[in-house]
Structures are given as C-alpha cells and as structure tokens.
C-alpha positions in Angstrom: 314.7 28.8 -0.9 313.3 25.9 -0.1 315.3 25.4 2.9 314.1 28.0 4.2 310.2 27.6 3.6 310.5 24.2 4.8 311.3 25.1 8.8 309.3 23.8 11.1 306.5 26.3 12.9 305.8 23.7 15.6 308.6 22.4 16.7 312.9 22.8 16.1 314.9 26.2 16.5 312.1 28.9 14.5 309.4 28.4 17.3 312.2 29.3 19.9 313.9 31.8 18.4 310.7 33.8 17.7 309.5 33.3 21.0 312.8 34.8 22.1 312.9 37.6 20.1 309.1 38.5 20.4 309.8 38.7 24.4 313.1 40.9 23.8 310.0 43.2 21.4 307.7 43.5 24.2 310.7 44.3 27.1 311.2 46.9 24.2 307.9 48.6 24.1 307.6 48.2 28.1 310.3 50.1 28.9 311.2 53.8 27.8 312.8 57.2 29.8 310.0 59.3 28.6 307.7 59.2 32.0 304.8 60.1 29.7 305.3 56.8 27.8 305.7 54.8 30.9 302.5 56.3 32.6 300.0 57.4 30.2 300.9 55.9 26.7 301.6 52.7 27.9 298.4 51.8 30.1 296.5 53.3 27.6 297.9 50.8 25.3 297.3 47.6 27.2 293.5 48.7 28.7 292.9 49.3 24.5 293.9 45.5 23.4 291.8 44.0 27.0 288.8 45.8 26.4 288.9 44.8 22.6 290.4 41.6 23.2 287.3 41.3 25.8 284.7 42.8 23.5 285.9 40.6 20.5 285.5 37.8 22.3 282.0 38.7 24.4 281.0 39.1 20.8 282.2 35.6 18.9 281.6 33.5 22.5 278.4 34.5 23.7 276.3 37.1 20.3 277.9 35.8 16.9 279.0 32.1 17.8 280.4 31.0 15.2 282.0 28.1 16.4 280.3 25.7 17.7 282.8 25.2 20.8 284.6 27.6 22.7 288.0 29.2 21.4 290.6 27.8 23.9 291.4 30.8 26.6 295.2 30.9 25.3 294.0 32.2 21.6 292.2 35.2 23.4 295.7 36.1 25.5 297.4 36.0 23.2 295.3 37.8 20.2 294.9 40.2 22.9 299.0 40.5 23.4 299.7 40.8 19.5 296.8 44.0 20.1 298.4 45.6 22.9 301.9 46.0 21.4 300.0 47.1 18.1 298.7 49.7 20.5 301.8 50.4 22.3 304.4 51.3 18.7 302.8 55.2 17.8 303.3 56.6 21.7 307.0 54.3 21.4 307.9 55.6 18.0 307.1 59.1 19.1 308.6 58.3 22.8 311.9 56.9 20.3 314.9 58.6 20.0 316.5 59.1 17.0 315.7 57.2 13.4 317.2 54.0 15.4 314.7 53.5 18.0 312.1 53.9 15.8 312.9 51.5 13.5 313.7 49.0 16.5 310.2 50.1 17.8 308.5 49.2 14.5 311.0 45.4 14.8 310.0 45.0 18.4 305.9 45.3 17.3 306.1 43.2 14.4 308.0 40.8 16.8 305.8 40.7 19.2 303.1 39.9 17.1 304.7 37.2 14.9 305.5 35.8 18.5 301.6 35.8 19.6 300.5 34.4 15.7 303.4 31.3 15.8 302.0 30.5 19.9 298.3 30.9 18.2 299.4 28.4 15.1 301.1 25.8 18.4 297.5 25.6 19.4 296.1 24.3 15.7 299.6 23.1 14.5 297.8 24.8 11.2 301.1 26.0 9.4 303.3 22.8 10.0 306.3 25.2 8.1 306.7 28.5 7.0 305.8 27.9 3.6 302.7 26.0 5.0 302.3 30.4 6.9 303.3 32.0 3.6 301.3 29.8 1.2 303.6 28.9 -1.1 302.6 26.4 -3.5 303.8 23.2 -3.7 305.9 21.4 -6.6 303.3 19.1 -6.7 300.5 21.2 -8.0 299.2 20.9 -11.1 296.4 22.1 -13.2 293.5 20.4 -13.6 293.9 20.7 -17.2 296.5 19.0 -17.2 295.4 16.1 -14.8 295.7 13.0 -17.7 292.6 11.9 -19.3 291.2 8.4 -19.2 292.6 6.1 -20.9 291.9 2.6 -22.8 293.2 0.0 -20.3 292.8 -0.6 -16.8 293.3 -2.9 -13.9 290.6 -4.0 -11.9 290.8 -6.7 -8.7 290.7 -7.1 -4.8 292.7 -7.0 -3.9 294.0 -4.5 -6.3 297.9 -4.7 -5.4 297.3 -8.3 -6.1 296.7 -7.7 -9.6 299.0 -4.4 -10.1 302.7 -4.7 -11.4 303.7 -0.5 -11.8 305.3 0.3 -15.4 308.3 2.2 -16.4 307.2 6.0 -15.7 305.4 6.4 -12.9 306.4 9.5 -11.0 307.7 8.7 -7.7 305.1 11.2 -6.0 301.9 11.9 -6.5 300.3 15.2 -7.8 298.0 18.2 -6.2 295.2 19.7 -7.9 292.3 21.6 -7.5 288.5 21.8 -9.1 285.4 23.7 -8.5 282.6 20.7 -7.7 279.5 22.5 -8.1 276.3 21.8 -6.1 274.0 20.9 -9.7 271.2 19.1 -7.7 271.8 21.1 -4.1 272.6 24.6 -5.2 275.7 24.7 -2.5 278.3 27.1 -3.4 281.4 25.6 -2.3 284.8 26.0 -2.3 287.4 24.6 -4.6 288.0 20.7 -4.2 291.6 19.9 -3.6 292.8 16.7 -4.8 295.2 14.1 -4.1 296.6 11.8 -7.2 298.5 8.9 -6.2 301.7 7.7 -8.2 299.3 5.0 -9.8 297.1 7.7 -11.0 299.6 8.2 -13.8 300.1 4.7 -15.0 299.2 3.5 -18.4 296.5 1.3 -17.8 295.9 2.6 -15.2 294.3 1.0 -12.0 290.8 1.5 -10.9 291.5 3.2 -7.3 289.5 3.5 -4.6 288.4 6.9 -3.3 288.3 9.1 -0.2 286.6 12.0 0.3 288.1 14.4 3.3 286.4 17.0 5.2 288.3 20.0 6.8 287.2 21.7 10.1 285.1 24.8 11.4 286.5 27.7 10.9 288.8 26.2 8.3 289.2 25.0 4.6 290.0 22.1 2.2 293.7 23.2 1.7 294.3 22.6 5.5 294.2 18.6 5.1 297.3 19.6 3.1 298.6 22.0 5.0 298.5 21.1 8.5 296.6 17.9 7.8 300.6 16.3 6.2 298.0 14.9 3.6 300.0 14.7 0.5 303.1 12.8 2.6 301.0 10.2 4.5 299.6 8.9 1.1 303.1 9.5 -0.9 304.4 7.8 1.8 302.2 4.8 1.5 302.2 4.7 -2.1 306.0 4.2 -2.0 305.6 1.3 -0.4 303.1 -0.4 -2.4 304.6 0.5 -6.1 302.6 4.1 -6.7 299.2 3.0 -4.9 296.9 5.0 -2.6 293.4 6.3 -2.4 292.2 9.2 -5.2 291.6 11.5 -2.0 289.1 14.3 -2.9 289.1 17.4 0.3 285.8 18.2 -0.5 284.4 22.1 0.5 281.9 21.1 3.5 281.1 24.6 4.6 281.2 26.9 2.0 283.4 29.5 3.7 286.1 29.7 6.5 283.2 30.3 9.0 280.5 29.2 8.1 278.5 26.3 9.8 275.5 24.4 8.1 276.2 21.6 10.3 276.4 19.0 6.8 272.6 18.6 6.1 269.9 19.9 4.3 268.7 23.3 5.6 268.5 26.6 5.2 272.0 27.2 5.9 273.1 25.4 2.7 271.8 21.8 1.2 275.6 20.2 2.6 274.1 16.7 2.5 272.8 16.5 -0.9 276.4 18.4 -1.9 278.3 15.5 -0.5 276.2 12.9 -0.8 275.0 13.2 -4.6 276.9 16.5 -5.9 280.8 15.2 -5.0 280.4 11.4 -5.7 278.6 11.8 -9.7 280.9 14.6 -10.0 284.7 12.4 -8.8 282.6 9.1 -10.9 282.6 12.4 -14.2 285.9 14.2 -13.4 288.3 11.1 -12.4 289.1 7.4 -13.3 288.4 5.9 -10.0 286.7 3.0 -9.3 283.1 3.5 -8.6 281.8 0.7 -7.1 280.7 2.5 -3.1 282.0 0.2 -1.5 285.5 0.9 -2.2 284.7 4.9 -1.3 285.3 6.1 2.3 284.3 9.6 4.0 286.3 11.1 6.7 287.2 14.6 8.6 288.4 16.0 11.9 286.8 17.8 14.3 283.7 19.5 12.2 284.5 17.1 9.4 284.6 14.2 11.2 281.0 14.7 12.5 280.3 15.5 8.9 281.4 12.3 8.3 279.2 10.2 10.9 276.7 11.8 9.4 277.4 10.9 5.7 277.8 7.4 6.9 274.7 7.6 9.0 272.4 9.0 6.4 273.7 7.5 3.1 276.1 3.8 4.1 275.3 3.0 0.5 277.6 6.1 -0.6 279.8 5.7 1.8 280.1 2.0 3.8 283.4 3.2 5.6 284.4 6.5 7.5 287.3 7.6 9.4 286.1 10.4 11.7 288.7 12.4 13.7 288.1 14.0 16.9 284.3 14.9 15.6 281.3 16.2 18.1 278.9 13.5 19.4 276.1 16.1 17.0 276.0 18.0 14.5 275.3 22.1 16.8 275.6 25.1 16.9 276.7 25.2 20.3 273.5 23.5 22.0 270.4 21.4 21.0 267.8 23.8 21.7 269.7 26.1 19.7 270.4 24.0 16.7 267.0 23.3 16.2 265.5 26.4 16.5 267.7 28.2 13.8 268.7 24.9 11.5 265.4 22.7 11.9 262.6 25.8 12.4 261.7 24.6 16.4 261.7 21.1 14.8 262.6 18.2 17.0 261.8 15.3 14.8 263.4 16.9 11.9 267.2 17.0 14.1 266.2 13.2 15.0 265.8 12.1 11.9 269.2 12.9 11.0 270.9 13.1 13.8 273.7 10.3 13.5 273.4 9.2 17.6 269.8 8.6 16.9 270.1 6.8 13.9 273.0 4.6 15.2 270.1 4.1 18.4 267.3 3.1 15.6 268.6 1.1 13.2 271.6 -1.8 12.1 274.4 -1.1 9.8 275.7 -4.8 9.1 278.1 -3.6 5.9 279.5 -0.5 7.6 282.8 0.3 9.3 284.4 3.1 10.5 287.4 4.5 13.2 286.9 6.9 15.8 290.3 9.0 16.5 290.7 11.5 19.3 293.2 13.6 21.1 294.1 11.8 24.3 294.1 14.8 26.2 291.6 15.6 24.1 289.2 16.2 26.9 286.2 18.0 25.7 285.6 15.4 22.5 287.2 12.1 23.7 283.4 11.3 26.2 281.7 12.2 22.2 283.9 9.6 20.6 283.4 7.4 23.1 279.8 7.5 23.2 279.5 7.2 19.2 281.9 4.0 19.2 279.4 2.5 21.5 276.5 3.4 19.9 278.2 1.9 16.5 279.3 -0.8 17.9 275.9 -1.7 19.2 274.0 -0.8 15.9 276.0 -3.9 14.2 279.1 -1.5 12.8 282.9 -2.9 12.6 284.3 0.4 14.4 287.1 0.9 16.2 288.1 3.5 19.1 291.9 5.1 19.4 293.3 7.8 20.7 296.5 9.3 19.6 298.9 11.5 21.5 298.0 15.5 22.0 294.6 17.8 22.1 292.4 19.0 19.7 294.9 19.6 17.0 296.8 18.7 13.5 298.7 17.0 15.5 296.0 14.4 16.3 294.3 14.6 13.0 297.4 13.9 10.3 298.8 11.4 12.8 295.6 9.5 13.0 295.3 9.5 9.3 298.6 8.0 9.2 298.2 5.3 11.5 295.0 4.4 10.1 295.3 4.5 6.4 296.3 0.9 5.9 293.1 -0.2 7.2 291.4 2.1 5.1 293.3 0.7 2.4 292.4 -2.7 3.1 288.4 -1.7 3.8 288.3 -0.3 0.2 290.0 -3.3 -1.2 293.4 -1.1 -2.1 295.7 -3.6 -0.5 295.5 -7.1 1.1 
C-alpha cells in the first residue's frame, strides 16, 4: 500500500479527481425529481449551512479569537459547502428512489465533504500525501527507548565534516522518534517533542552534531514539521550529500495544544519562555549525545513558531544565537496590541516591551547573532512585518538575510524555506565548511 500512502494531495491527479467527484456529488444532491426536496428541503439545508458557518465565523473571528490572524474567507466557504452536503443528505435519502439511490446519495455527500476538506488542505499544504492525512506511521519511526545510548568515542571539530569519515554500517536515512520533554523548571505542560536523528547519529564513533530546535505554527502540532514541512525528507537529502551528517532536530511543543496561543512568553497562559530556553535545552543535553556548545545551536519555526524563534533569539541569544524565522509575525499577539497587553501582561505595557523582539532590537546590539527571515512572495499579511524585523535585526548588529520564496502563508513556503537555508544553517552551526 506504499503507492497509495504516497499519493499527493497537493498536485497530480488526486486533487483533480476528488474535485470532479465532489462536483458530481454536489450535482446529485442538488437535483431531484421530488418537488418537496427541491423547494423546501434543499433551501433549508443551504440556509442551515450558511447560518452555522456564519455563527462559526463570528465566534472564531470576533468573540473567541483563538488565532492572532483571520482565517481566510475561502476556508469558511469550503466549510460551508461541506456542511450543506451533510445537512442535505438526510432529505436526499428520503427523496431518493430505491436502495441504489440512497447509496449514491450517501456517497455524494461524502464526496462533497472530501472535496471540501481537500481544498482546505490546499490552502495550507498541511498534508501533502494520503499517508500524511491518514496518519500512517513512517517506516523510519522508532521508539525513543530504541535510540542508541551514548558511545565512548566521539568525533568533534569545526567544521565537523572536515574531521568526519563515515564508518561502515551507518544507515542510509535518519530515524524519527518522539519523547516527552518535561517542564521541570517551567511547569509547562507540553505535548511530546518529535525528533529527527540523522544517519551519523547511529555511528560509533559518533560525531557530536549541532542542534536545531524547531517550532510549529498555531494552530498546529510538532508533527506538522514531518507532514507538511517535509522535515525528514529535507534532512535525509542533506545527510545523503554530506556523509550522513545533518543537525539533530528537536521539534518542541511551543503551545501546549493545537489551538492554544501562549505567545512564547512566561505568563498565566503558560511559561513557554522558560520551557524553551531552559527545560528543552537541559533535556537535550541529558537525553541525546550532541554538541553542547550553544554556539552550534539554532532555533527556527513557522508562523507562530517563527515569531517564537526570534523571541528566543532576542531574549536568549546565549542559548540560541542562530535562528530561522519562517513567516513570523511582527510581534507576539492575540490579535492586537491592546488585547495582548491586557490579557497576557495584566495591562503592563512595559512588561510587553521588555520581551518584544522589535523593541529589544531597537534597544540592544546582537553582534554574535545571525538569522534568516523567510516569507512567501505572495504573503501580503506577513511580508511587511518580516521586512521590518529584518531591518531592525540588521540595525541591531545581527548577521541577517531576508529571503522570499514562491507561495503564500503555507507549508509550500516553509518546507522550501528550510530546504534552501539548511546549508547556511549547517555552516553557521559548524557542521560543514
């Protein structure tokens, strides 16, 4: 079934086929010889879908506001289309003639819902394949208990590739695992970290590899970097070209749940700052055999995670002197500055300013820090903020670059951004020359 799991949901024939089948399913639900269905049931189903979608929009965008930025209107449209199919299926079953007609009605509704879900996914590129969408485990995944223990002989040097000779028996690809990273000092309740270990990690003697801490977006989960982010593929390709060498990547949880927005600070919403700056590094040092020199550590993330990465880089440059900000925001936010200050900082504007990257970049110098700001060329919402952050970082003495890649605010940009900048990251962290 590998061929089925590897089918692309982003391009190729599957999106076209599902869209066409969804359209045919919609036609079946719209057309019926029953006058009662056409004049009463169908309008009621459509109205109900519009009302539920509109209420959902108001709750999410105006009242609850769990996300700092508005959800694209197209997402709500596709949700509404799916709901209309669900609401219409029961009266369509009643109007259908015979068992076959009822079976086709159910299939039609399912196809419309599937097409709607596919188009929502196309907005973000979150699940690039059928296997990703179904949660199929990668063959490269192992239990953390099966990760090899520390070895006596290690290889060190800068750059590491200049003193490394790959021994026999090193696997051709890296391994993926997961582990709980406790909030020992922060008391932050985090989901399991997802970890990529490159082929060279399984060598004896073992090279002491640099560390890249990655963060997902919001809403999101650490697994996102392995689905839409194509992390394992990117790292394996790099390792293949560099004798098995690549950074050890720890995708830490920076939110605590899929929809939480703790702003990557210490606050009543959770002590995420302490978790990422103290608990995560301490756990990596104790649980993995890596290069403990923080000059060879980096942090990066997408969207919320990108904002968090520049927060860590400006608030804790001694821990994370290198960063990769992929489509981050201008500042940590719950939607606007006033709401953020009131709900997270108890109305204390000075407390917000004290941790806000843009303010820190204007008041401090960071001559030992370096980073890259990546944004989609079509990302009108985030591009101005990324440009402003780049200018401020450069003025603060950081060695920074600003990069645009094709696309909008999606995994198309974030996966490509990581792939493009990985050689720079590896050079900066002492892995390659």
